[in-house]
Every structure is written in C-alpha cells, then in structure tokens.
N, C-alpha and C positions, 0 to 999 in steps of 0.2 A: 428480532433476534428471535433463533429457533431453536430453545432447550425439548425436550427431548433425552428420555432416557434408553440404552440400549435397545426393548426390547421394544416401543414404540419407532424408535430412529429406525429401525429393520425394515418393519411393516412401510412407511412408511420415506425409504429411501430414494428412488425417483424422483418423491416432489422434490424434495430437503437439496436436494444436486439441483434440480435446478432453480431451486431460490438464494440457491447462494452461489454458483454461477450466473442466472439472471435478470437478477438482481441487487446483486453485492451480502447480500443479509446472512450476519455468521449465523453458526449450530453450530446449540456445542449441545453435545452428545456426553449425556452421565453413568459414568457406572458404578459401580464400585471400589474400582482402583484409582476411579480418580478421575475429574472428566479430561478431552478434549475436545478440540474450540477449532470448526473449519472453517477456516477463510473464502474463499474465488482464488486462480492466476495469479487474477490482475492485483487481486486488493495487497496479495503475496508480498510479487513482481516488485510494489508502488513502495510498500514498508521493504524489506531492501536493498531498495534506495535508495528508500529515504535514510536507515540505518549506515550505511555507506559515503551516506555524502557528510551524515553529522559525521561520523569518522576521519574526515581529509580534514587534517592540523588548520586552524587559519579560516579557512572558507567561509564560516560566518563572519572574521569581519574583515577581506572582501569584497563579500556579497554585498556587507553595510556600507563598504565605502564605495562601489564604484556606484550602490546608490544612488550619495551621496554627490556627487563627482555631477559635475556639466558635461550634454551632451558637446559642448564641443571636445569634451577625450578623449570620444571615444570614434572607431571608423564607420560610415556606415557604409551598408549593404555594397553601393556603387562601388566602393574606392577600393572592395578585394579585389584579388584572383585566387580564381576558385583552380 
C-alpha cells in the first residue's frame, strides 16, 4: 500500500498512478480534510461486480446448492445450441 500526503502525492503523481494501474497497488492520500483511497479500474470493477452479485437475493444459496448437485443435473456444453 502506498501512503502519502497531498504534497508528496503531487510530486510522485505519475509513479503512483503507474503503481496503482499496473501493479494493483492501493494508494492512500492523506489530506487535512480526510483521506482518499485510489484503486485501479480493474479492482474497482471487480468490487462493483462483487457488490452487485452479493445483492441478488438467493443467489448465494442457489450457488451452494448447485455446487453440491451431481454432474447429471447439468447439461454439457455439447448439448447446448447457441
């Protein structure tokens, strides 16, 4: 995790952006008005997808039920007409 105050963040802006985007580092910028957390777009999208999936009522139970189901309950890819 990268932590910096606003002045140091400004000085190292491009390096910090590269670390966040390329290596999925989390950057925290401390300001007098509060802290700001920066994450990569990939990490953000993954979080949003996780939140969405978590909000679907009954999905977790359905997935757990499907995980325990025998293979004969499922259709193979060869049997599906796309």
